[in-house]
C-alpha positions in Angstrom: 119.1 132.4 91.5 120.0 132.6 95.2 116.9 130.5 96.1 117.8 127.9 93.4 121.3 127.5 94.8 119.9 127.1 98.3 117.4 124.4 97.1 120.2 122.6 95.2 122.5 122.5 98.2 119.7 121.4 100.4 118.8 118.6 98.0 122.4 117.5 97.9 122.5 117.4 101.7 119.4 115.2 101.7 120.9 112.9 99.2 124.1 112.6 101.3 122.1 111.9 104.4 120.0 109.3 102.6 123.2 107.6 101.3 124.7 107.5 104.7 121.6 105.9 106.1 121.5 103.4 103.3 125.1 102.3 103.8 124.5 102.1 107.5 121.8 99.6 106.8 123.9 97.7 104.4 126.7 97.4 107.0 124.5 96.8 109.9 125.8 100.0 111.6 122.4 100.8 113.1 122.4 97.5 115.2 126.1 96.6 115.4 125.4 93.6 113.1 126.8 92.6 109.8 124.5 92.4 106.7 121.7 90.0 107.5 121.4 86.4 106.1 119.4 85.6 103.0 116.8 83.8 105.2 116.6 86.4 107.9 113.5 88.4 108.8 115.2 91.6 107.5 115.7 90.1 104.1 112.3 88.4 104.0 110.5 91.6 105.0 112.4 93.7 102.4 111.6 91.2 99.6 107.9 90.6 100.5 107.0 94.2 101.3 108.6 95.4 98.0 106.1 93.1 96.2 103.3 94.2 98.5 104.1 97.8 97.9 104.3 97.4 94.1 100.6 96.3 93.9 99.6 99.3 96.0 101.4 101.6 93.6 99.6 100.0 90.6 96.2 100.2 92.3 96.7 103.9 93.1 97.6 104.8 89.6 94.6 102.9 88.3 92.1 104.8 90.4 93.7 108.1 89.5 92.6 107.5 85.9 89.1 106.4 86.9 87.9 109.4 89.0 87.9 113.1 89.0 87.5 113.4 92.8 90.5 115.4 94.0 90.6 113.9 97.5 90.8 110.4 96.2 93.3 111.4 93.5 95.5 113.1 96.1 95.3 110.1 98.5 96.1 107.7 95.6 99.1 109.9 94.6 100.4 110.1 98.2 100.2 106.3 98.6 101.8 105.7 95.3 104.7 108.0 95.9 105.3 106.9 99.5 105.2 103.2 98.7 107.3 103.5 95.6 110.0 105.3 97.6 109.9 102.8 100.3 110.0 99.9 97.8 113.1 101.5 96.3 114.8 101.7 99.7 114.1 98.0 100.4 115.3 96.8 97.0 118.4 99.0 97.5 119.1 97.4 100.8 118.9 93.9 99.3 121.4 95.1 96.6 123.8 96.5 99.2 123.5 93.4 101.3 124.3 91.3 98.3 121.1 89.3 98.7 118.7 88.0 96.1 115.4 89.9 95.5 113.5 86.6 95.2 113.5 83.5 97.4 112.6 79.9 97.1 110.7 80.2 100.4 107.0 81.0 100.4 106.0 84.7 101.0 106.0 85.5 104.7 108.0 82.4 105.7 110.2 84.8 107.7 107.2 85.4 109.9 106.5 81.7 110.3 103.4 82.2 108.1 104.4 80.8 104.8 101.1 79.1 104.2 98.9 82.1 105.3 98.0 83.2 101.7 97.1 80.7 99.0 98.7 82.7 96.2 95.8 82.0 94.0 94.8 84.5 91.4 97.8 86.7 92.2 97.1 87.3 95.9 100.6 86.3 97.2 100.2 87.8 100.7 97.4 88.7 103.1 95.7 91.9 102.0 96.8 91.8 98.4 94.1 92.1 95.8 93.6 89.2 93.3 94.3 89.7 89.6 90.5 89.5 89.1 90.0 92.4 91.6 92.7 94.5 90.0 91.1 93.9 86.6 87.7 94.9 88.0 89.1 98.1 89.4 90.2 99.0 85.9 86.7 98.8 84.6 85.0 101.1 87.1 84.6 104.8 87.0 83.7 107.6 89.4 82.1 106.8 92.7 82.1 103.0 92.0 85.9 103.1 91.3 86.4 105.2 94.5 84.6 102.8 96.7 86.2 99.7 95.3 89.7 101.3 95.5 89.1 102.3 99.2 87.9 98.8 100.1 90.8 97.1 98.3 93.4 99.5 99.7 92.0 99.2 103.3 92.4 95.4 103.0 95.9 96.0 101.5 96.9 98.3 104.3 95.7 95.9 107.0 97.9 93.2 105.5 100.8 95.6 105.2 100.4 96.6 108.9 100.5 93.0 109.9 103.7 92.4 108.0 105.4 95.6 109.3 104.5 94.7 112.8 106.2 91.4 112.1 109.4 93.2 111.1 109.3 95.5 114.2 109.2 92.3 116.3 111.7 90.1 114.3 114.0 92.4 112.2 117.5 93.1 113.6 118.6 96.1 111.5 117.7 99.3 113.3 116.8 101.5 110.3 114.6 98.8 108.8 112.7 98.4 112.1 112.3 102.2 112.2 110.9 102.1 108.6 108.5 99.3 109.6 107.2 101.3 112.6 106.6 104.3 110.3 104.7 102.0 108.0 102.5 100.8 110.8 101.7 104.4 112.0 101.1 105.8 108.5 99.0 103.0 107.2 96.8 102.8 110.3 96.2 106.5 109.9 95.2 106.0 106.2 92.9 103.1 107.2 91.0 105.6 109.4 90.9 108.1 106.6 89.7 105.6 104.1 87.0 104.4 106.4 85.7 107.9 106.7 85.8 108.4 102.9 83.9 105.2 102.4 81.2 106.4 104.9 80.9 109.6 103.0 80.1 107.5 100.0 77.5 105.3 101.8 79.9 102.3 102.0 82.1 100.5 104.4 85.3 98.4 104.5 84.6 94.8 103.3 
């Protein structure tokens, strides 16, 4: 029971710290600024990356059901959990900033790249899989599913890194810039891992 109490108090401390960080972001305390404008890079990145992350989560759960390979299943689970948590943070920031979660502007307009992705077949931003590709992933099994997932997720991460680098350059809220830097580092590391996993399977990124 002593250990349970320690875990509970530790979890409470983490929640308090997370809440403090979230409210600091909402108030702009990390940068000395007020909540960002609806058309700012901070708001645009939060909106667009939330959408981008959602597809990565969906893709990860699809492949977990299509293979028994523990390494792929573990990678997929890690990606899904990480990106779902980050997505929740970004949507939470938009709520606390009192900003809409959707915009009339094209995706990535905050980067000056509103026309970079056609949006056809569901690929709203660079790196995103099309609806057709997502459907195909859901039909594959075993090694074929693993290879296709790794190829799609590598493309997805490359697009995500590009967007996160844009936030590092353009965002004003300190904690959001820190999150974006973390995304760059983590996803570049996973790209290297996925390239190795593809090579082990006699394949390569697309």
